[in-house]
C-alpha positions as a printed Julia matrix, in Angstrom:
68×3 Matrix{Float64}:
 138.36  117.42  113.64
 142.38  117.03  113.25
 145.02  118.88  115.09
 146.01  119.84  111.58
 142.31  121.14  110.29
 142.2   123.38  113.52
 145.91  124.65  112.63
 145.42  125.05  109.05
 141.98  127.15  109.8
 144.1   129.29  112.36
 146.46  129.94  109.46
 144.15  130.61  106.91
 141.94  132.85  109.57
 145.13  134.99  110.37
 145.8   135.65  106.38
 142.54  136.75  105.66
 142.76  139.37  108.92
 145.56  140.81  107.8
 144.87  141.24  103.85
 141.71  142.79  105.35
 143.29  144.8   107.62
 146.22  145.78  104.55
 142.71  146.37  102.11
 141.14  148.83  105.16
 144.04  151.12  104.88
 143.7   151.22  101.22
 140.27  152.24  101.43
 140.98  155.03  103.65
 143.71  156.38  101.03
 141.1   155.99   98.81
 138.36  157.61  100.83
 140.32  161.26  101.25
 140.38  160.85   97.88
 136.68  160.81   97.31
 133.86  164.09   97.74
 132.24  163.2   101.26
 129.0   162.53   99.54
 130.86  158.86   99.02
 132.07  158.55  102.26
 128.97  157.0   103.76
 129.99  153.62  101.97
 133.4   153.7   103.19
 131.92  154.83  106.65
 129.91  151.5   106.89
 132.74  149.36  105.66
 134.43  150.25  108.69
 131.71  149.73  111.2
 130.51  146.16  109.49
 134.31  145.86  110.13
 134.35  146.45  113.48
 131.1   145.26  114.29
 131.58  141.86  112.77
 135.43  141.72  113.91
 135.65  142.61  117.48
 131.84  142.83  118.6
 130.54  139.68  117.36
 127.97  141.0   115.54
 125.98  140.21  112.02
 126.81  142.67  109.31
 124.82  145.85  109.52
 122.67  146.87  105.91
 124.13  149.09  104.05
 122.6   152.97  104.18
 121.42  154.35  101.38
 122.72  157.22  100.46
 121.95  160.62  101.82
 122.15  164.14  100.68
 124.2   166.63  102.82
C-alpha cells in the first residue's frame, strides 16, 4: 500500500469512529425515553460496540426480546 492510501484509511477510520460515538450518545438519550422492555436493543448495541472496537471480538447475536 502507498503511504497516501494508509493515511486515507486512518483518516476515514477516525471519522467513522467519531460518528459512531455521536450516534451512541443519541441512542443513549433515546433509550431513556423508551419503556424498559425495549432497553435490550440499546444494551445489545453498546455491548456489540464494546466487543468490536475495544475487545476485537465478532459482533454478538442480537438477543430475543425477553419479558421482564
